[in-house]
Every structure is written in structure tokens, then in C-alpha cells.
Wavefront OBJ file of the C-alpha trace (Angstrom):
o trace
v -9.047 -84.337 177.323
v -6.981 -85.751 180.437
v -5.339 -85.060 183.931
v -2.711 -86.679 185.651
v -1.662 -85.873 189.186
v -0.069 -86.509 192.569
v -1.284 -85.917 196.048
v -2.255 -87.129 199.290
v -5.245 -88.769 200.919
v -6.169 -89.523 204.454
v -8.938 -91.630 205.986
v -10.567 -91.237 209.567
v -12.183 -94.385 211.413
v -14.826 -94.445 214.070
v -13.958 -97.221 216.241
v -16.445 -97.827 218.869
v -16.984 -94.480 219.943
v -13.207 -93.584 219.141
v -12.199 -91.471 216.018
v -8.935 -92.005 214.505
v -7.253 -90.390 211.448
v -4.453 -91.728 209.349
v -1.125 -90.355 208.316
v -1.027 -88.549 204.708
v -0.799 -91.455 202.282
v 0.727 -90.907 199.048
v -2.096 -90.663 196.196
v -2.473 -90.218 192.282
v -5.376 -89.305 190.102
v -5.984 -89.909 186.748
v -8.972 -88.699 184.737
v -9.850 -89.281 180.683
v -12.872 -87.415 179.158
v -13.996 -87.855 175.369
v -17.057 -86.021 174.161
v -18.609 -83.774 171.256
v -21.201 -81.382 170.842
v -23.298 -79.857 167.722
v -24.883 -76.548 167.407
v -27.846 -76.288 165.126
v -28.642 -73.338 162.710
v -31.050 -72.431 165.330
v -29.004 -71.857 168.362
v -29.745 -75.216 169.930
v -26.413 -76.729 171.226
v -26.714 -80.849 172.037
v -23.592 -82.750 172.929
v -22.229 -85.373 175.821
v -18.909 -86.877 177.115
v -17.859 -90.300 178.562
v -15.487 -89.383 181.330
v -13.536 -92.083 183.581
v -11.859 -91.111 186.796
v -9.037 -93.125 189.126
v -7.736 -92.475 192.233
v -4.950 -94.732 194.020
v -3.215 -94.381 197.545
v -0.637 -96.443 199.444
v 1.307 -96.197 202.690
v 1.670 -96.636 206.378
v -1.433 -95.504 207.608
v -0.365 -94.808 211.354
v 2.084 -95.881 214.218
v -0.427 -97.034 217.080
v -3.828 -98.272 217.723
v -6.149 -99.406 214.925
v -4.455 -97.528 212.057
v -1.042 -99.024 212.720
v -1.136 -100.943 209.381
v -0.045 -100.588 205.738
v -2.607 -99.638 203.255
v -3.130 -99.702 199.433
v -6.715 -98.954 197.510
v -8.160 -97.089 195.305
v -11.096 -95.936 193.006
v -12.804 -95.668 189.865
v -15.753 -93.826 188.233
v -17.517 -93.501 184.836
v -19.676 -90.943 184.102
v -21.962 -90.675 181.201
v -22.592 -86.354 180.700
v -25.120 -84.735 178.560
v -25.282 -81.183 177.297
v -28.327 -79.296 176.047
v -28.108 -75.430 175.653
v -28.555 -72.147 173.409
v -25.993 -70.380 171.894
v -26.311 -66.496 170.621
v -23.422 -66.565 168.122
l 1 2 3 4 5 6 7 8 9 10 11 12 13 14 15 16 17 18 19 20 21 22 23 24 25 26 27 28 29 30 31 32 33 34 35 36 37 38 39 40 41 42 43 44 45 46 47 48 49 50 51 52 53 54 55 56 57 58 59 60 61 62 63 64 65 66 67 68 69 70 71 72 73 74 75 76 77 78 79 80 81 82 83 84 85 86 87 88 89
């Protein structure tokens, strides 16, 4: 299963006791998940998934002070999830 989307991102800087927040930046989001599970005849269910999530952002952060800059960045995360449970049906 996967998702893709668009949105916005902001950041806040605390610089020598002064706080500045950026403009809203263009952002995108993508994730991909691959997994499986098995239900034993006793009702015990075991499984798991491997997930990858990434987000990117870019744009002009501001017009003055310390946020007067163009930024471009992103992040990515990989997760391994485990599933354990019971089933009645």
C-alpha cells in the first residue's frame, strides 16, 4: 500500500532568545508499506510490515531577519512493524 500527497511545512527558529517562524513552504509526502500476516487455526495472528516514509519541502522561508533565505530539504524514515493478536472469527 502506498500514499502520495502535497501540503505545506513550516519551521521555527529560536535565535538568541528571539523566535522567528518561516513562511509556509511547498511540501510533498510519500509512503510505501509492504506486509503480511497469518492467522493460525487457534486464532493467534502474527505478522508485520516494512514501511518507508519520505517528506520534502522547498521555498522562500521569509523576507527579513534570519529566515530571509531559500530552503530545500527533506527527511525519510524506515520502520519495521510487528503484529501479534487474536482473532475470534
